[in-house]
N, C-alpha and C positions, 0 to 999 in steps of 0.2 A: 503495499500499498505506499510506503513513504519513503523508499530508499530516494527516488530523485528529489523530492521534496526536502529532505534531509541533508542531501547535498547541499540545497540553495543555502537551509537553514545554517550549515555550518560556515558556508561563505558569508553570510550577513554576522554572523555573531565572532567570527575569526578573521573578519577582512583587515583588519587595521596591519598584519605583519605581510598581508600580500602586497600592498603597495610598495615594498621595498624590491619586488621582481624586477628583471631587467624589462627594458622599454620593449613591447611586441613589436614584430614585423610592421611596415605599412601595411595596410588593408588594401588589396586591389582596386576598391570603390574608394572615389575620393571622400573623407570624410564631411562633416558640415563644419563651416568656419568657424562657431562657437565649442566644437568635441572637444571635450579634454579626456587624453591617453594617461597613462599611468604614470608616467614622468610631470604633466602638467598636474596632478592630483597629489603627488608626494613633495612636489615644489609646493604648492599653495599651504601644504598642512605644514610642513617644515618635521626637524625632529621630535620638538619638545609636544608638540600638537599630536605626531603618529605616538610616541609613548604615553599620552594621555588616553587617547582612543585604546590602547591595547590594555592599559589598567583598570580601564572603563568596560572593556568588551569580553576580554581575554583571561581576566583574571578572578572577575567574577562571576561565582556560579547561579546561575539561573536556569530554572523549570519552566516546561512548557507542556501544555496540555495540544495533544493535535487531534483534531476531528477530521475526518472525510464525508464526502456527501453521503454514504451509507450509515452514518453515526458510529463507524468505529474509530474507539479511541487509543491512544498511545501518550506513552509521558517521552518526556523529551529531557535530558539534562545535557547543560553544558557548560564545562569547568576548564579553566587553563591552570598552568603552571610553569616553573622556570627551574630547570637545571642548574646546578653549580656551572657547569662551562657556560650558562648562558643562553640554552639552547631553550626555546619556547616550544609547548605543547599544548595542544587544545584538544580534547575529546568531546564528541557528542556522542552521547550514549541514548538508546530508545529500547524500549519495551512496548510491543503493540499486544492490546487486549482484545483481539479480535476472535478468540477461541482455537488460535493456531500456534500460541507461543512463540511469536516472531520476537525476536530481538537481536540488536547489534551495536554497532558503535564505527563513528569516523573520527581517526586520528590522524592530526596533522603534526608533524614537527617543523620546526623552523630553526637555521643557526642563528647563530649570536646576531648576525647583522640581518637576521628578517627576512631571508632567503627560505621557500621553501624546498626541503630536503628529503623529504618523504611523507606517505599518506598509506593509512590503512583501512579498510574497508572491511570490518567483521559481520556476518551475519546469520543465524543461523533458525532452527523450531530445535525447540526441546534437547536432545542431547547430540545433535548434529551443528558444526559450526563450521561456514565457509570462511577463506580471507581473501582479499586480494590486499596484496604490496605493493605499492610503487616507491622505487627508490631514484631520487633525482639529484644529478651531480654535472655540473661544467654543460648545463643546455642541454642533456641526453636523460633518458630515463628506463628503465627496466622495472617491468611489469610482472608476476607470479601470482597464479593462482594457489590459494592452497585449501585442501579438503581435507575434514578430520584429521589437520597437523603434519600431513603430507603433501609437499609439493604436486599439482594437480597439470599434467602437460609440460609443455618448457617454454621458459621466461621470453616476452616479448619486448625486443629492445626499439629504441626509435627517438628521433628529437621529441623534446618536453616545451609546451607552447601552452600548456594550462597553467592556471592562478593567475592569470594575469587582472586586468579591470573586468571587473566581470558586473552582473545587475547587481549583487550584495554588495560586492566590493565598494562600489560607489555608494550605494545608499548607506553605509556607514558613516560617510562623510555626512550627509544632510543636516545633524545638529549643528555643523559648523559653515556651513555655505554660506548663511545670512553674513555671517561676521565676516567672512571671507569676501564680502562684496561681490559676491555671485548673484544675487537676486534668488526668484524662487522657482526657476526653472532652470535646469543644467544638463546640456547632452554631454552623454559620457559613450566613448569608444570601447566598446566589448567586443568579445567572440564568443562562438556559441561552445557549450562547454562539453568534453567528449573524455570518458576516461579510458577509452580504449589506446594502447599505443601498438606503435608499429603498424598500423592496418593502412596507412597511407590514404587515410579516407579526407585528410585536411581539416583546416577550420575555416568558418566563413566568416567576413567581418559583419558586426552589427552595430548598432548604434541607439543608445538608450536615452530615451526623457524622464528626469527626475524632477518631478512638479510638487513643490510643498501647495499643501491649500491651506486655507485659513483654519487658526487653531480656534478649538471648540472646548467644551468644558469635560471632554472624553480625551484629548488631548490632540495633536499636530497629525493629520493626516498626511501621508507622503503617497504619491501615485507614481509608477511606474511605468511609461507605455513604450514599447518595442515598436521602433522608428519603420524597421521594415512590414511589420504585420499591422501597423495603426492599430493599434489596441492596448490597454493592461494589459500587464503579466503579472504583476502584484501588486498588492498596497501594504502601508505600513502604518500602524498607529503608534506614534510618540510619545513618551510621557510629557506633562508639563511640571512647572513648579520644579519642587525637590527630584522629581524622575525625570527631568528634562534632558531628552537623548536615550531612555531607556525604552526599549523595543517592547511593548506592550501586547500588541495583536501584530500577525503576520498573514496576509492569507495569499495564496497561489491562485492565479487565474480566473479573480474576483468576477464576480457576475453584478448586473444591475440589483437583482433583487437580493442580494448579500449573501449568493452561496459562493464557495470557491471549490477547486479540488481540493487545498486542504487547508485548514484555519490553523494556526497556531496562537494559542492564547498563554501568557504570562501567569502563572500562579505562584503563591509562596510555598516555602518549606511545607507548612502544616498542610496544606491541598494536595500536595506531592505524597504526602507520607500517608495521607487518606486512600489516595486512589493506587497504592501501593499496599494496604492492608486489605483493599477490599477484591483484590487481583483476582482471587477464585469466582468472586460474586461475576464480576465484570468480564471474565471468560467465558463462564457458562450462559449469562447473558449474551454475548457477542456470537455465540455457538447456538445458540438457542435462534437469535435473528436469521444468520447465516442458512439454519435447516431449513427455516420458513420462506427463505428465498429460493432454497434449492429445490421445496414444493412448488413453489411458484413458476419454474420453468419446466418442471416434469409435468404440471396440468396443463401447460401449452402444448406440450407433445403427446400426452394422453388426450387433449381434445382432438385433435388433429388427427389421429388415428381411428379414434372412438364417434367424434361428433357430439359427444358430449364430457363431461368432466369427471372425474373420478369421486367416490362417495368416500373411500377409506383410503389410507395411506398404505395399506396392505395391497389394494389394487395396483397402486402405481409401484409398488414392488414387484409385483407379478408380473406388470407390462415392461419391466425392467428400463423404465425411463429415469429414475432415480438416480443421484447420486450425492453423496456416497451409497451403493447399494445397501449399505447397513443400517439406513436411515427408515427403511423399511417396517424396522423394527419398532416404530414408535418412540424410539429413545433420542436424545442429545443429553450430553453431561448434563446431570442435575435439574432436565426436561421431561416432559413427555410430548408429544408431539400427536396431534390429531387434526385428520382432515374431515372435513362437513361439504354437504352437496343438497340441493335441495331436491327434491320430489322428479323433477325433470333433466335434472343435470345441465341445467344453462348457467347458473352460478355457483360459485362453492365460497369457503374458506377455511385456513386451517388456524390452529391454537398452538400455544407453545405454553404448556402449565407446568410450574416449577414443581418439582417432586416434594420440597418444602419451601414453602412458601415463606420468605425472610433469612432463610439458610443455604437452600441450593438457586436461588434466585430473587431478587425483591420485585422484579415485573414480569406481567402477564402477557403474553404476545398474541398480536393474531393479523395476518394475512389477507387481502381481500383478493378479490378474482383481477382487478387492475396490477396488482404487485404490489401496493402502498401497506408499509409495515404501522402499525401502531403498539401502542402499547400501552398497561395502566397498572398501578398499584393495587387493585380490586381485581378481583375474577372477573372473567369477561363471559357473558353469557349471549349465545347465538338462537335465536329462531329458526324455524323450519327452512326459514326464507334465505338463511345465512346473511341478513343484513346485519350490519355491525351496531353495537349502541353507539348513543352519543355522547359528548365528554372523552374521549381518547386521544391519546397523545401521538400525535406523526413522529416516524422516526427514519431521519434521511430521506431521500427521495427516492422515486421509483426508478 
């Protein structure tokens, strides 16, 4: 769910050191006259301001709650440190409570001059862990994949062109742009991200418009538009007052209706601890929601073959349209899964009921014929028409 989004958030939170990278090669297309590149941004900041950015962004431990459009939840933790040799290390860890026990981390290592010298992506489920390590030296990179502690395949070699000015490396400067006399809108030269080394794909030049909107009670809104596509690719809410410059909310691919591909919200340590304590319940609930969505897909296949919807989950299992097939047993960890259909099979609904309400799950779930998921802290009753009762909370989008 979150790998690409987490790479973006890592750049956002740890972008300060990236500004000390060598100047990127000139793009093939001429940049806008007012576009800033890595050298221009670094010059404007200066060493003192760059150290301030590092201190503020890198060494402060922060927690973010990440939610995707389907309502899946992940806890993201970012924290930096400095070694006795002066190296800077930034680690972004995440745990996804989507019922599949996904977890991982992104670790960036910078040398004493602030140049990126390595990054490690680690991700896995349960006891299986995969890693991708990239080592950078003298403008060249070596990429090695590791699975269950052993190298997987041969390492790839190639020139390193990553970690230049990106969308979020530029964004980290936004709180200072006004003080630098750059106004409320800045165009930044960037390159598309690509973590594959040695494939010869090349990198396409791009330009991003970073625009600060008027500050309100909630904070300072920053909108980032990709010039080539002409639409917003992210927006960020920065704190004001004592929280000036703190990233309070970060949304990828924001929509006019307030939705986004993934939304990161700053939370305090106490809320992060509550999420960790509720991990078993969150995992069970996410698993139940995913099971109901699987039933929805299965009902579509069943209806195409039989011209009506299935009346029970067993019928879906017998028709071999359920994934996973074990779902035909009518259970998901901590929950019972039940399917209902009206008399003529023209409509249906499915329920997920906690085996021990409050212990194995806090919510009762139901999904309708259109695939919209709902939940309630009270038991959900369905009549023979499978019409959903009023007052249910929608979960994610269809």
